[in-house]
C-alpha positions in Angstrom: 0.0 0.0 0.0 1.5 3.3 -1.1 1.0 6.6 0.7 0.1 9.6 -1.4 0.6 13.0 0.1 -1.8 15.7 -1.1 -1.3 19.4 -0.5 -1.1 22.7 -2.3 0.8 22.6 -5.5 3.7 25.1 -5.7 3.7 27.2 -8.8 7.1 27.9 -10.4 8.4 31.4 -9.6 8.2 33.7 -12.6 9.8 37.1 -13.1 7.5 40.1 -12.7 6.7 41.6 -16.1 8.4 44.9 -16.8 6.3 48.0 -16.1 5.0 50.2 -18.9 7.7 52.8 -18.0 10.5 50.3 -18.4 9.0 49.2 -21.7 9.0 52.8 -22.9 12.7 53.3 -21.8 13.5 50.2 -23.9 12.4 51.9 -27.1 15.2 52.6 -29.6 14.7 56.3 -29.3 15.9 56.1 -25.7 18.9 53.9 -26.6 22.2 54.8 -25.0 23.7 55.1 -28.5 21.7 58.3 -28.9 23.2 60.1 -26.0 25.9 61.8 -28.1 23.2 63.2 -30.3 21.1 64.4 -27.5 23.8 66.1 -25.5 25.1 68.0 -28.5 21.5 68.9 -29.5 20.9 70.1 -26.0 23.9 72.5 -26.0 23.3 73.8 -29.5 19.6 74.4 -28.9 20.3 76.2 -25.6 22.6 78.6 -27.5 20.1 79.1 -30.4 17.2 79.8 -28.1 19.2 82.8 -26.6 20.1 84.1 -30.1 16.7 83.8 -31.7 15.0 85.3 -28.6 17.3 88.3 -28.9 16.7 88.6 -32.6 13.0 88.6 -32.0 13.4 91.8 -29.9 15.9 93.4 -32.3 13.7 92.9 -35.4 10.4 93.7 -33.6 10.8 96.9 -31.6 14.5 97.6 -31.3 15.6 101.2 -31.0 18.3 103.4 -32.5 20.3 106.1 -30.7 21.7 108.8 -33.1 23.5 110.4 -30.1 25.3 107.1 -29.1 26.9 106.5 -26.7 25.2 109.4 -24.9 21.6 108.1 -25.0 18.6 109.7 -23.3 14.9 108.9 -23.4 14.4 111.7 -25.9 17.2 110.5 -28.2 15.8 107.0 -28.8 14.4 106.4 -32.3 12.2 103.4 -32.9 13.5 101.2 -35.7 10.7 99.9 -38.1 9.9 96.3 -37.7 12.0 94.1 -40.1 10.3 91.8 -42.5 11.8 88.6 -40.9 10.4 89.4 -37.5 7.4 87.1 -37.8 9.5 84.2 -39.2 12.1 84.6 -36.4 9.4 84.8 -33.7 7.8 81.6 -35.0 11.2 79.9 -35.1 11.9 81.0 -31.5 8.6 79.5 -30.3 9.2 76.3 -32.2 12.7 76.0 -30.9 11.4 76.3 -27.3 9.2 73.2 -28.0 12.2 71.4 -29.6 14.3 72.3 -26.6 11.8 70.9 -24.2 11.6 67.7 -26.3 15.3 67.3 -26.4 15.6 67.8 -22.6 12.9 65.2 -22.0 14.5 62.6 -24.4 17.9 63.3 -22.8 16.6 62.8 -19.3 14.7 59.6 -20.1 17.6 58.1 -22.0 20.0 58.8 -19.1 17.4 57.5 -16.6 17.4 54.2 -18.4 21.2 53.7 -18.1 21.1 52.4 -14.5 22.5 53.8 -11.4 26.2 53.3 -12.1 26.2 54.5 -15.7 24.1 57.6 -15.2 26.3 58.8 -12.3 27.3 62.4 -13.0 24.7 62.7 -15.9 21.5 62.6 -13.9 21.8 65.9 -12.1 22.7 68.2 -15.1 20.1 66.5 -17.2 17.5 67.1 -14.5 18.5 70.7 -14.1 18.3 71.3 -17.9 14.8 69.9 -17.8 13.7 72.1 -14.8 15.3 75.1 -16.3 12.8 75.3 -19.2 9.8 76.0 -17.0 11.9 78.3 -14.9 12.8 80.3 -18.0 9.1 80.5 -18.9 8.2 81.8 -15.5 11.0 84.4 -15.6 9.9 85.3 -19.2 6.4 85.9 -17.9 7.6 88.4 -15.3 9.7 90.1 -18.0 6.6 90.7 -20.0 4.5 91.8 -17.0 7.1 94.3 -16.0 7.2 95.7 -19.6 10.8 94.4 -20.3 12.3 95.6 -17.0 16.1 95.4 -17.8 16.8 93.6 -14.6 14.4 90.8 -15.5 15.7 90.8 -19.1 19.2 90.5 -17.8 18.2 87.8 -15.3 16.7 85.9 -18.3 20.0 86.0 -20.1 22.0 85.0 -17.0 19.7 82.0 -16.4 20.3 81.1 -20.1 24.0 81.3 -19.6 23.8 79.0 -16.6 21.7 76.5 -18.7 24.4 76.6 -21.4 27.0 75.9 -18.7 25.1 72.8 -17.5 24.6 71.7 -21.1 28.4 71.9 -21.5 28.9 69.9 -18.3 26.5 67.2 -19.5 28.4 67.1 -22.8 31.7 66.8 -21.1 30.5 64.0 -18.8 28.6 62.1 -21.4 31.5 62.2 -23.9 34.5 62.4 -21.6 37.7 63.4 -23.5 41.1 61.8 -22.7 42.4 63.5 -19.6 46.0 64.8 -19.9 47.9 66.0 -16.9 48.7 69.7 -16.9 51.4 71.8 -15.2 50.7 73.9 -12.2 50.9 77.1 -14.3 48.2 75.8 -16.6 46.1 74.6 -13.7 46.2 78.0 -12.1 44.9 79.7 -15.3 41.5 77.9 -15.3 39.9 79.6 -12.3 40.8 83.2 -13.2 39.6 82.6 -16.8 36.3 81.2 -15.6 35.7 84.0 -13.1 36.8 86.9 -15.3 34.9 85.5 -18.2 31.7 85.3 -16.2 32.3 88.9 -15.0 32.7 90.0 -18.6 29.3 88.5 -19.6 27.6 89.9 -16.5 28.8 93.5 -17.1 27.8 93.1 -20.7 24.3 92.3 -19.6 24.3 95.6 -17.5 25.5 97.5 -20.6 22.7 96.1 -22.6 20.2 97.1 -19.9 21.4 100.7 -20.1 21.3 101.0 -23.9 18.8 101.2 -26.8 18.3 97.4 -27.1 17.0 97.0 -23.6 13.5 97.4 -24.9 11.2 99.7 -26.8 10.5 103.4 -26.2 8.1 102.6 -23.3 10.6 100.3 -21.5 12.7 101.6 -18.6 16.5 101.4 -18.5 18.6 100.5 -15.6 19.9 104.1 -15.3 23.6 103.2 -15.6 26.0 105.6 -17.4 26.3 103.8 -20.8 29.5 105.5 -21.8 31.2 104.6 -18.6 29.9 101.0 -18.4 31.1 100.3 -22.0 34.7 100.8 -20.7 34.0 98.8 -17.6 32.8 96.0 -19.8 36.0 96.1 -21.9 38.5 95.8 -19.1 37.6 92.3 -17.9 37.1 91.4 -21.6 40.7 92.3 -22.4 41.9 90.6 -19.2 40.1 87.5 -20.3 41.9 87.6 -23.7 45.3 88.0 -22.1 44.7 85.1 -19.7 43.3 82.9 -22.5 46.4 83.6 -24.7 48.7 82.7 -21.8 46.8 79.4 -21.3 46.9 78.6 -25.0 50.6 79.4 -25.1 51.4 77.1 -22.2 49.3 74.3 -23.6 50.8 74.7 -27.1 54.3 74.4 -25.6 53.3 71.2 -23.8 51.7 69.6 -26.8 54.4 70.6 -29.2 56.4 67.5 -28.5 53.4 65.2 -29.1 51.8 64.3 -32.4 48.2 64.6 -31.1 46.6 67.9 -30.1 44.9 67.5 -26.7 41.3 68.3 -26.0 42.5 71.0 -23.6 44.5 72.7 -26.4 41.5 72.7 -28.8 39.1 74.2 -26.2 41.7 76.8 -25.3 42.2 77.7 -28.9 38.5 78.1 -29.5 38.2 80.3 -26.4 40.9 82.6 -27.8 39.2 82.8 -31.2 35.8 83.6 -29.8 37.2 86.1 -27.3 39.0 88.0 -30.1 35.9 87.9 -32.2 33.9 89.3 -29.3 36.4 92.1 -28.8 36.3 93.1 -32.5 32.5 93.0 -32.6 32.2 95.0 -29.4 34.5 97.7 -30.6 32.9 98.0 -34.1 29.4 98.0 -32.7 30.3 100.8 -30.3 31.8 102.8 -33.1 28.7 102.3 -35.3 26.0 102.9 -32.6 25.2 99.3 -31.8 23.4 98.1 -35.0 21.0 95.2 -34.5 23.1 92.7 -36.7 26.2 93.2 -34.6 24.2 93.0 -31.4 22.9 89.6 -32.5 26.4 88.4 -33.3 27.6 89.7 -29.9 24.8 87.7 -28.2 25.8 84.6 -30.1 29.5 85.1 -29.1 28.5 85.6 -25.4 26.4 82.3 -25.5 29.3 80.4 -27.0 31.7 82.0 -24.5 29.6 80.6 -21.6 30.1 77.1 -23.0 33.8 77.5 -23.7 34.5 79.0 -20.3 32.8 75.9 -18.7 34.6 73.4 -20.9 38.1 74.9 -20.4 37.6 74.7 -16.6 36.4 71.1 -16.9 39.2 70.1 -19.3 41.9 71.5 -17.0 40.6 71.2 -13.4 37.9 68.7 -13.8 38.3 65.0 -14.4 36.4 63.0 -16.9 34.6 59.7 -16.1 37.3 57.7 -17.9 40.1 59.5 -16.0 38.5 58.4 -12.7 
């Protein structure tokens, strides 16, 4: 006689099916292979949104000042709206939507990498995403205050910070080969970053005092435009001298090698953009700040924010591979 034991049947353990969110992150559009595309698109779009936003103002209700650089409320002359204003305004609004989409795709792609792989990428990607609504809120206050120059300036400063974080994300996502630098080169990175930031900030104040701060109904910040033009140039020339010293030291170091280092390339571009900014600044001051040169100067300032960040990271920061 055999004994048969009866009881509950144990079902084999099966894996829990992936959630809908994880399924979405597995889509090809969120593949890690797309990260280089997304981080570059993020940086470029952050720069373009600043430039197109500035051009919207310049082509819509920019002002002229025949008595430049001594401008008063009575001396401003309204410039007729340019034919491209509507097109540029549409492009700026479309670019805002594209920027938000890029930020979302970048964040989700990095989120799907896992804890170890997304280390160092998560924070800047999140900040870039949160910066878009922050810009929208600040832009709303700018409109409500009838283009108050302090709000307009804060809008640009926030954009510069966003460009810096986009540059940080690019550097960490696509880390270059880290090459050791001498102490003399290492010591140039901080002063260049600080003086470069000061140059941009003083430039914002100069804009707030001049004709392109807004239309005839907009207030100015009340600063002496002629004086602050010179105050803007002093840190600008100091930045150029320091950038040339850094480039010279890096060129001397890399002369013996066959491959140009990432540090040398960033430093060279920083010198080129700084020289271009100085030339544009002098010319636009001589010609009474025409809108075209103002737009180019804004582009240069945006690119400068990125290069100032990258030069610091390349020299004083360490890439993921270096760690």
